[in-house]
ROSE-4610 file (N, C-alpha, C; in Angstrom, 1 decimal, always signed):
// ROSE-4610
residu = [M/M/M/T/T/T/A/A/A/W/W/W/I/I/I/Q/Q/Q/V/V/V/G/G/G/L/L/L/K/K/K/K/K/K/T/T/T/V/V/V/L/L/L/D/D/D/P/P/P/Q/Q/Q/G/G/G/K/K/K/A/A/A/I/I/I/Q/Q/Q/A/A/A/A/A/A/L/L/L/G/G/G/K/K/K/L/L/L/G/G/G/Y/Y/Y/A/A/A/G/G/G/I/I/I/E/E/E/E/E/E/L/L/L/R/R/R/Q/Q/Q/G/G/G/K/K/K/L/L/L/F/F/F/E/E/E/V/V/V/R/R/R/L/L/L/A/A/A/P/P/P/G/G/G/A/A/A/D/D/D/R/R/R/A/A/A/A/A/A/I/I/I/E/E/E/R/R/R/A/A/A/A/A/A/R/R/R/E/E/E/V/V/V/L/L/L/T/T/T/N/N/N/P/P/P/V/V/V/I/I/I/E/E/E/E/E/E/C/C/C/L/L/L/I/I/I/R/R/R/W/W/W/E/E/E/E/E/E]
num = [1/1/1/2/2/2/3/3/3/4/4/4/5/5/5/6/6/6/7/7/7/8/8/8/9/9/9/10/10/10/11/11/11/12/12/12/13/13/13/14/14/14/15/15/15/16/16/16/17/17/17/18/18/18/19/19/19/20/20/20/21/21/21/22/22/22/23/23/23/24/24/24/25/25/25/26/26/26/27/27/27/28/28/28/29/29/29/30/30/30/31/31/31/32/32/32/33/33/33/34/34/34/35/35/35/36/36/36/37/37/37/38/38/38/39/39/39/40/40/40/41/41/41/42/42/42/43/43/43/44/44/44/45/45/45/46/46/46/47/47/47/48/48/48/49/49/49/50/50/50/51/51/51/52/52/52/53/53/53/54/54/54/55/55/55/56/56/56/57/57/57/58/58/58/59/59/59/60/60/60/61/61/61/62/62/62/63/63/63/64/64/64/65/65/65/66/66/66/67/67/67/68/68/68/69/69/69/70/70/70/71/71/71/72/72/72/73/73/73/74/74/74/75/75/75/76/76/76/77/77/77]
x = [+129.0/+129.1/+127.4/+127.8/+126.1/+126.3/+125.4/+125.6/+124.6/+125.1/+123.9/+124.2/+123.1/+122.7/+121.5/+122.4/+120.9/+121.3/+119.8/+119.1/+117.7/+118.5/+117.9/+117.7/+116.9/+117.0/+118.7/+118.3/+120.0/+119.8/+120.1/+120.2/+119.5/+119.6/+118.8/+117.4/+116.4/+115.6/+114.1/+113.3/+112.6/+111.5/+111.8/+111.3/+110.5/+108.9/+107.7/+107.7/+107.6/+107.3/+108.8/+109.8/+110.3/+109.8/+109.3/+109.0/+107.7/+106.8/+105.7/+106.0/+106.8/+107.3/+107.9/+108.4/+109.4/+108.1/+107.3/+105.8/+105.7/+105.0/+104.6/+105.6/+107.0/+108.1/+107.6/+107.6/+107.5/+106.0/+105.1/+103.9/+103.5/+104.2/+104.3/+106.0/+106.1/+106.9/+108.3/+109.6/+110.5/+110.8/+111.7/+111.5/+113.3/+113.8/+115.1/+115.9/+114.5/+114.5/+114.7/+116.6/+116.2/+116.3/+116.4/+116.3/+115.8/+115.1/+114.5/+114.5/+115.2/+114.8/+114.7/+113.5/+113.1/+114.5/+114.6/+115.4/+114.9/+115.6/+114.9/+116.7/+116.2/+117.9/+117.3/+118.5/+118.9/+119.7/+118.7/+120.0/+120.3/+121.7/+121.4/+122.7/+122.4/+123.5/+123.9/+124.7/+125.7/+126.6/+126.9/+127.1/+128.5/+129.2/+130.5/+130.7/+132.0/+132.2/+131.9/+130.1/+129.7/+130.5/+129.9/+130.7/+129.9/+131.2/+129.9/+130.7/+131.0/+131.4/+130.2/+128.9/+128.1/+126.9/+127.2/+126.4/+125.9/+126.9/+127.3/+126.0/+126.7/+126.0/+124.6/+124.5/+122.3/+122.3/+123.0/+122.3/+122.4/+123.2/+123.7/+122.5/+122.6/+121.3/+120.2/+120.3/+117.8/+117.8/+117.8/+118.0/+118.0/+118.5/+119.0/+118.1/+117.3/+116.4/+118.0/+119.2/+120.0/+119.7/+118.6/+117.9/+117.8/+117.3/+116.7/+117.5/+118.0/+118.1/+119.6/+120.5/+122.1/+122.2/+122.8/+123.2/+124.3/+124.8/+125.7/+126.0/+127.0/+126.9/+127.6/+128.2/+128.2/+128.8/+129.7/+130.3/+130.2/+129.5/+130.4/+130.0/+132.1/+132.3/+131.2]
y = [+32.7/+34.5/+35.1/+36.3/+37.1/+38.5/+38.5/+39.7/+40.8/+42.1/+42.8/+44.1/+44.1/+45.2/+46.4/+48.2/+49.0/+49.6/+49.8/+50.4/+51.4/+53.1/+54.3/+55.3/+56.1/+57.6/+57.8/+58.7/+59.6/+60.9/+61.7/+62.7/+63.4/+63.6/+64.9/+64.4/+63.9/+63.5/+63.0/+63.8/+63.8/+62.6/+62.3/+61.2/+61.2/+61.7/+61.7/+60.1/+59.1/+57.7/+58.4/+58.7/+59.3/+60.0/+61.6/+62.5/+61.6/+60.6/+60.6/+59.8/+58.9/+58.1/+59.0/+60.6/+60.9/+62.2/+61.7/+62.2/+61.9/+60.6/+60.2/+59.5/+59.5/+59.1/+60.4/+61.6/+62.6/+62.9/+62.2/+62.9/+61.6/+59.8/+59.3/+59.3/+60.7/+61.0/+61.0/+60.6/+60.0/+61.3/+62.4/+63.7/+62.9/+64.4/+64.3/+63.9/+63.2/+63.4/+64.4/+64.2/+66.0/+65.3/+63.9/+63.7/+62.1/+61.5/+59.5/+59.6/+58.5/+58.4/+57.3/+56.7/+54.9/+54.8/+52.9/+52.3/+50.8/+50.3/+48.4/+48.2/+46.7/+45.5/+44.3/+44.0/+43.0/+42.0/+40.7/+39.8/+38.8/+38.6/+37.7/+37.0/+35.6/+34.6/+33.7/+33.4/+32.7/+31.9/+31.1/+29.6/+29.9/+28.8/+27.8/+28.8/+29.5/+29.7/+30.2/+31.7/+31.9/+32.9/+34.0/+34.7/+36.8/+36.5/+38.1/+40.0/+39.6/+40.4/+41.0/+39.4/+39.0/+40.3/+40.0/+40.3/+41.3/+42.0/+43.6/+44.1/+43.4/+44.1/+43.6/+43.4/+43.2/+44.2/+44.0/+45.7/+46.7/+47.2/+48.2/+48.3/+47.2/+47.5/+46.8/+45.8/+45.4/+45.7/+45.0/+46.0/+47.8/+48.1/+49.8/+50.3/+51.5/+51.8/+53.2/+52.8/+53.7/+56.1/+55.8/+57.6/+57.9/+57.3/+57.1/+57.2/+56.4/+55.2/+54.8/+54.4/+54.3/+53.4/+52.5/+50.9/+51.0/+50.7/+50.0/+48.5/+47.9/+46.4/+46.5/+45.5/+45.0/+43.4/+42.7/+41.8/+40.9/+39.9/+39.1/+37.4/+37.3/+36.0/+35.4]
z = [+78.9/+79.2/+78.9/+79.4/+79.1/+78.9/+78.0/+76.9/+77.9/+78.9/+79.1/+78.5/+77.5/+76.4/+77.5/+77.4/+77.5/+76.5/+76.3/+75.2/+76.1/+75.5/+75.6/+74.9/+74.9/+74.1/+74.3/+73.0/+73.3/+74.1/+75.0/+75.5/+74.9/+73.3/+72.7/+72.5/+72.7/+72.5/+73.6/+73.3/+74.5/+74.8/+77.0/+77.1/+77.9/+77.2/+77.4/+79.1/+78.5/+79.1/+80.7/+80.6/+81.8/+82.3/+82.1/+83.0/+83.2/+82.5/+83.6/+84.5/+84.3/+85.6/+87.3/+86.5/+87.0/+88.0/+87.6/+88.1/+89.5/+88.4/+89.4/+90.9/+90.5/+91.9/+92.8/+92.3/+92.8/+93.7/+93.0/+94.3/+94.9/+94.9/+95.5/+97.1/+96.9/+97.6/+97.8/+96.5/+96.0/+95.6/+97.3/+96.4/+95.7/+95.0/+94.5/+93.0/+92.6/+91.6/+90.8/+89.9/+89.5/+87.3/+87.3/+85.2/+85.7/+84.7/+85.0/+83.4/+82.8/+81.4/+81.9/+80.7/+80.9/+79.4/+79.8/+79.2/+78.9/+77.8/+78.5/+78.3/+79.4/+79.0/+78.1/+77.9/+77.8/+78.4/+78.4/+79.5/+77.9/+76.6/+76.6/+76.5/+76.2/+77.7/+75.9/+76.0/+75.0/+75.5/+73.7/+74.1/+74.1/+74.7/+74.2/+72.9/+72.2/+70.9/+70.1/+70.8/+70.3/+70.1/+68.4/+68.1/+69.0/+69.7/+70.3/+69.2/+68.2/+67.5/+67.0/+66.6/+66.1/+66.9/+68.5/+69.4/+69.5/+69.2/+69.5/+68.4/+67.1/+66.1/+66.1/+65.8/+66.6/+67.5/+68.3/+69.4/+69.4/+67.8/+67.3/+66.4/+65.2/+64.6/+64.7/+65.5/+65.5/+66.6/+68.2/+69.4/+69.1/+69.2/+69.0/+67.8/+67.8/+66.9/+67.2/+65.7/+65.9/+65.9/+65.1/+64.7/+66.0/+66.5/+68.3/+69.7/+69.0/+70.6/+71.0/+72.1/+71.6/+72.7/+72.7/+73.0/+74.4/+75.2/+76.4/+76.1/+75.8/+76.0/+76.7/+77.8/+79.0/+79.0/+79.0/+79.4/+80.7/+80.6/+81.6/+81.9/+82.9/+81.9/+83.1]
């Protein structure tokens, strides 16, 4: 089983790196990008019988800074 954990800044937090990437893409001719926000993606492969709840806790408490970030977890068999 694999957990895909996507971590990004909350919408209320400014993302200067995302703005810089968006500006660079515009200068390279990639038009039409209304907003770009950067983040992190973790691929976590679990051993058989691993505790999914523990992985979800780790994602929210360790991989994510809950003050400024939010996470989305997608499970894949």
